[in-house]
C-alpha positions in Angstrom: 32.5 49.6 30.6 29.4 47.5 29.7 30.2 44.2 28.0 27.6 42.3 26.0 27.7 38.6 25.4 25.7 36.1 23.3 25.1 33.0 25.4 24.6 30.2 22.9 24.4 27.3 25.3 24.3 27.1 29.1 23.8 23.7 30.7 22.9 23.6 34.4 26.3 22.2 35.2 28.9 22.9 32.6 31.7 20.4 31.9 33.6 22.8 29.5 33.7 26.4 28.5 34.0 27.5 24.9 34.6 31.2 24.2 34.2 32.5 20.7 35.8 35.9 19.7 34.4 37.7 16.6 36.5 39.6 14.1 37.2 43.3 13.4 34.0 45.4 12.9 32.0 42.3 13.8 29.5 41.2 16.4 28.8 38.1 18.6 26.2 37.1 16.1 28.9 36.4 13.6 30.0 33.4 15.7 26.4 32.0 16.1 26.7 29.3 13.4 30.0 28.0 14.8 28.7 28.2 18.3 25.6 26.2 17.5 27.7 23.5 15.7 30.0 23.3 18.8 27.0 23.2 21.1 25.7 20.1 19.3 29.1 18.4 19.6 29.6 19.4 23.2 26.1 19.4 24.9 27.7 19.9 28.3 29.7 22.9 27.3 28.9 26.5 28.2 29.3 28.3 24.8 29.4 32.1 24.6 30.4 34.8 22.2 31.4 38.2 23.8 31.2 41.6 22.1 34.5 43.4 21.6 34.8 46.6 23.7 35.6 49.2 21.0 32.9 50.5 18.6 33.9 50.7 15.0 34.7 54.2 13.6 31.8 54.0 11.2 28.5 53.9 13.1 26.6 50.6 12.7 29.7 48.7 11.6 30.2 46.5 14.7 33.0 46.4 17.2 36.7 45.6 17.3 39.1 44.3 19.9 41.9 46.7 19.2 42.8 49.6 16.9 45.0 48.9 13.9 47.4 51.3 12.2 46.7 52.4 8.6 45.5 50.1 5.8 48.4 47.7 6.4 46.5 46.4 9.5 49.7 46.7 11.5 49.3 45.6 15.1 50.3 48.1 17.9 51.7 46.3 21.0 50.0 49.0 23.1 46.6 48.2 21.6 47.2 44.5 21.8 48.2 44.7 25.5 45.2 46.7 26.4 42.9 44.3 24.7 44.5 41.3 26.4 44.1 42.9 29.8 40.4 43.5 29.2 39.7 40.1 27.8 41.8 38.4 30.5 39.6 39.8 33.2 36.5 38.6 31.4 37.9 35.1 30.9 38.5 34.8 34.6 35.0 36.0 35.3 33.4 33.4 32.8 35.5 30.6 34.2 34.5 31.5 37.8 30.8 31.7 36.9 30.9 28.3 35.2 33.2 26.8 37.8 35.5 25.8 34.9 39.3 25.6 34.9 41.7 26.6 32.2 42.1 22.9 31.4 38.5 22.7 30.5 38.4 25.9 28.4 38.6 26.4 24.7 39.2 29.8 23.1 38.4 30.2 19.5 38.8 33.5 17.5 38.2 34.8 14.0 40.3 37.6 12.5 41.2 40.0 15.3 39.7 37.5 17.8 42.1 34.9 16.4 45.0 37.1 17.1 44.0 37.6 20.7 43.3 33.9 21.2 46.8 33.1 19.8 48.5 35.8 21.9 47.0 34.2 25.0 49.3 31.2 24.5 52.3 33.6 25.2 51.0 34.4 28.7 52.8 33.0 31.7 49.3 31.6 32.7 47.3 30.9 29.5 43.6 31.2 29.6 42.7 28.0 27.8 44.0 24.5 27.1 42.7 24.7 23.6 43.2 27.6 21.3 41.9 27.9 17.7 42.6 30.6 15.2 40.3 31.1 12.2 41.4 33.6 9.5 44.0 35.2 11.9 47.6 35.1 12.9 49.9 35.9 15.8 50.7 39.6 16.4 54.3 38.4 16.8 56.1 35.3 15.7 55.7 32.5 18.4 59.4 31.7 18.5 60.4 29.5 21.5 56.8 29.2 22.8 56.3 27.0 25.8 52.5 26.6 25.7 51.4 23.1 26.9 48.0 23.1 25.3 46.9 22.6 21.7 46.8 25.2 19.0 44.8 24.8 15.8 45.1 27.1 12.7 42.5 27.2 10.0 42.9 29.8 7.2 41.4 30.5 3.8 43.9 30.6 0.9 42.0 33.5 -0.7 42.0 35.5 2.6 42.8 39.1 1.4 43.3 40.5 4.9 45.9 38.1 6.2 48.0 36.2 3.7 48.0 32.4 4.1 51.8 32.4 4.0 51.8 34.4 7.3 49.8 31.7 9.0 52.0 29.0 7.5 55.0 30.8 9.0 53.2 30.7 12.4 52.6 27.0 12.0 56.3 26.4 11.3 57.2 28.3 14.5 54.8 26.3 16.6 56.1 23.1 15.1 59.7 24.0 15.7 58.9 24.9 19.3 57.4 21.5 19.9 53.8 22.8 20.4 50.9 20.3 20.0 49.3 21.9 16.9 47.4 21.4 13.6 47.2 23.7 10.7 45.2 23.7 7.5 45.0 26.2 4.6 41.5 25.9 3.0 41.3 26.5 -0.8 38.8 28.8 -2.4 37.9 30.4 1.0 38.5 34.1 1.8 38.3 36.1 5.0 34.9 34.6 6.0 33.2 32.3 8.4 32.7 29.8 5.7 30.6 26.6 6.3 33.7 24.5 5.5 35.7 26.4 8.1 32.9 25.8 10.7 32.9 22.1 9.9 36.7 21.8 10.1 36.8 23.8 13.4 34.2 21.5 14.9 36.0 18.4 13.8 39.3 19.7 15.1 37.9 20.4 18.6 35.9 17.2 18.7 38.6 14.7 17.5 42.0 16.1 18.5 43.3 14.8 21.7 45.9 17.1 23.3 49.4 15.6 23.6 49.6 16.2 27.3 46.2 14.6 27.9 47.2 11.6 25.8 50.5 11.2 27.8 48.6 11.5 31.1 46.1 8.9 30.0 49.0 6.5 29.2 50.5 6.9 32.7 47.4 7.4 34.9 44.3 5.3 35.6 41.0 6.6 34.2 38.4 8.0 36.6 37.8 11.7 35.8 34.1 12.4 36.1 34.4 15.7 34.2 35.7 14.9 30.7 38.1 17.2 29.0 37.5 18.6 25.5 38.0 15.8 23.0 
């Protein structure tokens, strides 16, 4: 299977890796504006947006990460698992090429891409230390999650595809599990890569210090030449 990717920024020696996953029936270009904003904030980051592997049923309508059942957009565990296996292999490849570890990786998804990004926190070995979901939710409630990284949820209150209350329920589950997380419901925004969402996402990734990094900084002397995502 041939995979296409939009490489937004590629420094000679990357200090971080930021992977952007587009939504259902979308394309890597949908993540261009967000990728450019992040590239400006993280000039030493390799920023890329891959294309989902499945072509939309209607020709010329982009790609999707996994099939959904009926109009209710129900997630099939079989389809989710297949998408996770494919994306996991690609994440390993990108990290190897950039010589970047999971601790220096951020995974950001929109819609279906957000679901896959969130599902990665359920893995025994997560792909990234930072996960951000834009206009998307977990395929299953993250009850009892043990993820050590940070999770950020950004969702439009007018999103007609995934109700904001679903995302709020995910946020409560993360909070109750003791996960380092932030969540914000954005008024007057639908299921779209809105400029406000791009601004908020960039701010979150730029300013939030992961709980485990903060705790490590309090107990260890500084001296890391390759800075973590701040």
